[in-house]
MIFI-750992 format. One record per residue (C-alpha): residue number from 1; residue in one letter; x, y, z. Coordinates in steps of 0.05 Angstrom, whole numbers. Layout:
BEGIN
gupa=NUM, marvo=a, c1=X, c2=Y, c3=Z
...
//
This chain:
BEGIN
gupa=1, marvo=x, c1=146, c2=-107, c3=-209
gupa=2, marvo=x, c1=187, c2=-174, c3=-205
gupa=3, marvo=x, c1=241, c2=-141, c3=-248
gupa=4, marvo=x, c1=246, c2=-81, c3=-201
gupa=5, marvo=x, c1=249, c2=-125, c3=-141
gupa=6, marvo=x, c1=303, c2=-168, c3=-172
gupa=7, marvo=x, c1=343, c2=-108, c3=-193
gupa=8, marvo=x, c1=338, c2=-79, c3=-122
gupa=9, marvo=x, c1=360, c2=-147, c3=-93
gupa=10, marvo=x, c1=419, c2=-145, c3=-135
gupa=11, marvo=x, c1=434, c2=-74, c3=-114
gupa=12, marvo=x, c1=427, c2=-91, c3=-41
gupa=13, marvo=x, c1=472, c2=-151, c3=-51
gupa=14, marvo=x, c1=529, c2=-101, c3=-68
gupa=15, marvo=x, c1=523, c2=-95, c3=-144
gupa=16, marvo=x, c1=517, c2=-20, c3=-155
gupa=17, marvo=x, c1=499, c2=-29, c3=-228
gupa=18, marvo=x, c1=464, c2=-95, c3=-240
gupa=19, marvo=x, c1=463, c2=-123, c3=-310
gupa=20, marvo=x, c1=408, c2=-160, c3=-348
gupa=21, marvo=x, c1=445, c2=-225, c3=-330
gupa=22, marvo=x, c1=444, c2=-207, c3=-258
gupa=23, marvo=x, c1=372, c2=-194, c3=-256
gupa=24, marvo=x, c1=357, c2=-257, c3=-296
gupa=25, marvo=x, c1=398, c2=-300, c3=-248
gupa=26, marvo=x, c1=355, c2=-274, c3=-189
gupa=27, marvo=x, c1=291, c2=-287, c3=-225
gupa=28, marvo=x, c1=314, c2=-356, c3=-249
gupa=29, marvo=x, c1=332, c2=-376, c3=-176
gupa=30, marvo=x, c1=257, c2=-369, c3=-156
gupa=31, marvo=x, c1=230, c2=-399, c3=-221
gupa=32, marvo=x, c1=206, c2=-332, c3=-251
gupa=33, marvo=x, c1=219, c2=-309, c3=-324
gupa=34, marvo=x, c1=243, c2=-241, c3=-345
gupa=35, marvo=x, c1=209, c2=-203, c3=-400
gupa=36, marvo=x, c1=267, c2=-181, c3=-444
gupa=37, marvo=x, c1=235, c2=-117, c3=-470
gupa=38, marvo=x, c1=215, c2=-92, c3=-400
gupa=39, marvo=x, c1=283, c2=-111, c3=-372
gupa=40, marvo=x, c1=319, c2=-72, c3=-424
gupa=41, marvo=x, c1=273, c2=-12, c3=-413
gupa=42, marvo=x, c1=284, c2=-15, c3=-338
gupa=43, marvo=x, c1=361, c2=-19, c3=-346
gupa=44, marvo=x, c1=359, c2=37, c3=-396
gupa=45, marvo=x, c1=320, c2=83, c3=-348
gupa=46, marvo=x, c1=366, c2=68, c3=-289
gupa=47, marvo=x, c1=432, c2=70, c3=-326
gupa=48, marvo=x, c1=478, c2=121, c3=-294
gupa=49, marvo=x, c1=429, c2=140, c3=-238
gupa=50, marvo=x, c1=436, c2=131, c3=-164
gupa=51, marvo=x, c1=380, c2=84, c3=-142
gupa=52, marvo=x, c1=371, c2=121, c3=-74
gupa=53, marvo=x, c1=356, c2=185, c3=-111
gupa=54, marvo=x, c1=308, c2=149, c3=-158
gupa=55, marvo=x, c1=270, c2=119, c3=-98
gupa=56, marvo=x, c1=270, c2=189, c3=-64
gupa=57, marvo=x, c1=239, c2=223, c3=-125
gupa=58, marvo=x, c1=189, c2=167, c3=-131
gupa=59, marvo=x, c1=166, c2=176, c3=-59
gupa=60, marvo=x, c1=155, c2=250, c3=-73
gupa=61, marvo=x, c1=112, c2=234, c3=-133
gupa=62, marvo=x, c1=73, c2=181, c3=-95
gupa=63, marvo=x, c1=61, c2=229, c3=-38
gupa=64, marvo=x, c1=24, c2=276, c3=-88
gupa=65, marvo=x, c1=-24, c2=223, c3=-108
gupa=66, marvo=x, c1=-91, c2=228, c3=-71
gupa=67, marvo=x, c1=-116, c2=166, c3=-37
gupa=68, marvo=x, c1=-182, c2=148, c3=-5
gupa=69, marvo=x, c1=-152, c2=141, c3=65
gupa=70, marvo=x, c1=-115, c2=207, c3=66
gupa=71, marvo=x, c1=-175, c2=249, c3=84
gupa=72, marvo=x, c1=-190, c2=207, c3=146
gupa=73, marvo=x, c1=-120, c2=207, c3=170
gupa=74, marvo=x, c1=-115, c2=284, c3=162
gupa=75, marvo=x, c1=-183, c2=296, c3=196
gupa=76, marvo=x, c1=-171, c2=251, c3=255
gupa=77, marvo=x, c1=-115, c2=291, c3=288
gupa=78, marvo=x, c1=-155, c2=356, c3=279
gupa=79, marvo=x, c1=-214, c2=328, c3=314
gupa=80, marvo=x, c1=-173, c2=303, c3=371
gupa=81, marvo=x, c1=-138, c2=369, c3=381
gupa=82, marvo=x, c1=-205, c2=404, c3=391
gupa=83, marvo=x, c1=-206, c2=391, c3=466
gupa=84, marvo=x, c1=-234, c2=339, c3=515
gupa=85, marvo=x, c1=-307, c2=358, c3=504
gupa=86, marvo=x, c1=-312, c2=331, c3=432
gupa=87, marvo=x, c1=-297, c2=257, c3=449
gupa=88, marvo=x, c1=-347, c2=260, c3=505
gupa=89, marvo=x, c1=-402, c2=285, c3=460
gupa=90, marvo=x, c1=-387, c2=233, c3=411
gupa=91, marvo=x, c1=-393, c2=177, c3=462
gupa=92, marvo=x, c1=-462, c2=202, c3=483
gupa=93, marvo=x, c1=-485, c2=203, c3=413
gupa=94, marvo=x, c1=-463, c2=131, c3=404
gupa=95, marvo=x, c1=-501, c2=109, c3=467
gupa=96, marvo=x, c1=-565, c2=139, c3=441
gupa=97, marvo=x, c1=-564, c2=99, c3=378
gupa=98, marvo=x, c1=-597, c2=33, c3=389
gupa=99, marvo=x, c1=-597, c2=-20, c3=335
gupa=100, marvo=x, c1=-661, c2=-64, c3=327
gupa=101, marvo=x, c1=-646, c2=-138, c3=336
gupa=102, marvo=x, c1=-664, c2=-185, c3=281
gupa=103, marvo=x, c1=-716, c2=-237, c3=297
gupa=104, marvo=x, c1=-749, c2=-296, c3=261
gupa=105, marvo=x, c1=-818, c2=-268, c3=273
gupa=106, marvo=x, c1=-806, c2=-215, c3=219
gupa=107, marvo=x, c1=-791, c2=-269, c3=168
gupa=108, marvo=x, c1=-852, c2=-313, c3=182
gupa=109, marvo=x, c1=-813, c2=-376, c3=189
gupa=110, marvo=x, c1=-764, c2=-413, c3=234
gupa=111, marvo=x, c1=-710, c2=-463, c3=215
gupa=112, marvo=x, c1=-727, c2=-507, c3=276
gupa=113, marvo=x, c1=-802, c2=-512, c3=272
//
């Protein structure tokens, strides 16, 4: 990840095709070391490609990956669009639910006795 971040920093700095030395200089400036094999692999994969297109295609792939929070986010707008009666019914249900308070009597001892 640090190699990608350093590559992108070099790109954002105006270097349209950062070299291994450019990436290493950025990593050295923050006291990080570059793994030679991973750096060469990264540069080989990005050689001749437009970084904005690579990022765009990555976003498309990432959007296809299911995540745990996706179902909630999709379901919430559907429930809200059902009308004004649904939120009122939910609030009444919440009011009916009463939680039992914890007490020391159930445990049989008290810290201050």
